[in-house]
N, C-alpha and C positions, 0 to 999 in steps of 0.2 A: 505556551500551546498545545503543546503535546505534551499525553501525560507519560509517563516515566516511563507505565507499561508497557505501553505503543515503543519511545526508544528505545527500549531492550528486545521487544521483537524481532522488531526494524533490522538491528545491530545483528540479534543469533538470526534472522531469516536474511539476510541480503545476498547472500548465497543464490535465492530463489532472480532474481534478477539482477547480479550482475560477474559477469568472472568472476573478477575479486574485490576486495571488501576495501568499500568508501568509504568507512568508517573503523576504526579502532575502538573508540569508547563513546558511552556513550553522549560523550559535550561533545561527538566528531556525528554522531553521528542528527544528534537533533540540529548542529547547523546546519547540515545538509540537506536533510526533510525541514528547514527554515527557507536553503538555495533553492530548493529545486520549485518550492512550492505545492508539498503534498499532501493533501485531504485527509483529512477524517471524514466518512458515512455515517449514518445512522445503519444503514438495511443491506444488502445485494440491490436487493430492489432500485439503491440512491445510487450502485454501485456501476449500476448497468444504462441507469441514465445516465451519469459521470461520463463514463467513455466509448457510450454516445453521440454522446454531447462534442465529448476530442476527437469523434472522426472515429471511433473502433467499431469493428459489425462488430456487432454482439449478437443482436435480433437473434439470431439459432439456441443461443447459449444458453441451460440451463443454469439455473445459480448452483450445484458443483462445478461446474465448467466453472463459470463466473470467477469463486472462490480459489482455483486453480489459476489464473493469469498469473505471468512471473510479476505484473507491478501491483497485484494484491497481496494485503496482508489479513485476514484473519484475527479480532483483536479478542479475545479473549471474555469483552461486557459483550458482545454480538456488533457489535459497532466493525470499522472498515475503513486499514489505511490503503490510502493507491497511492501507492508511489512510480510519478513518470523516468523512465529513466533517456 
């Protein structure tokens, strides 16, 4: 479900969302993403729609501010991983 690149990005940058690591290796990272039902969306517009649907107040945020939200992980292919902490 999650690409190797997606898993590695989360593993490398998990500190932006969590104070302590939740995964030590790719297998643990993938299991964690599956357990918390993390999603990958196609665009920053989809990030806004998703977060808004989850009750977050994102109406006044710019695209750059959305990308800086702790639960949003921009991926190199232009998609976004969203992990609810």
